[in-house]
Steps between C-alpha positions, in 0.01 A plus 500: 500500500496331842192299403646429156812359662286246684314393184790463259842350552797730469787352302853636555604617153763757410393652168544837337196723499436834333245724670345781295317777684388820335793606279754321720655156509666314785696178464502247781521133587242274656557326833187289466204467266145368538188507286383801700813710513872530543761636736749720314818664618631803315727801547195698614136435576181648364244648739230276645202483269703577187351346187746348258549280201762230513697262283624196691781304330468156661729320258715593200300244300164663580336819388463733802178484700318833461261617769363797689537530873528727798740544791333366816799465738840654560760290684856580613507822300587324173228234452149539364211260526318532169149365459407388150179679401434399142657189356373384161397135479795402281747679730338338803533154346866561411579624851318208662685246284837657583425512873381138510834388359693729735360390838789358700459147629415510868 
């Protein structure tokens, strides 16, 4: 994820995200999102290396982005760095379009 952070711009976005792992589900909120992953805070964290499926609700007007990922970092006891592992082309295009319009003016 460290290398990914250097290659893709992280955009500060607070969006609801549902993380499905095994038979469980955890709801959280993003702190930032990039094409390679997201930083999520939640009431608890999943272990490093956990595989998961997610539904990211970027906007009420959009269908959620669906992707697979894995936990690659734990921060502050309630944040997880999640690397996107498999993002379908259509989902990737939708995420990229949303992020391009969300980059704050510097």
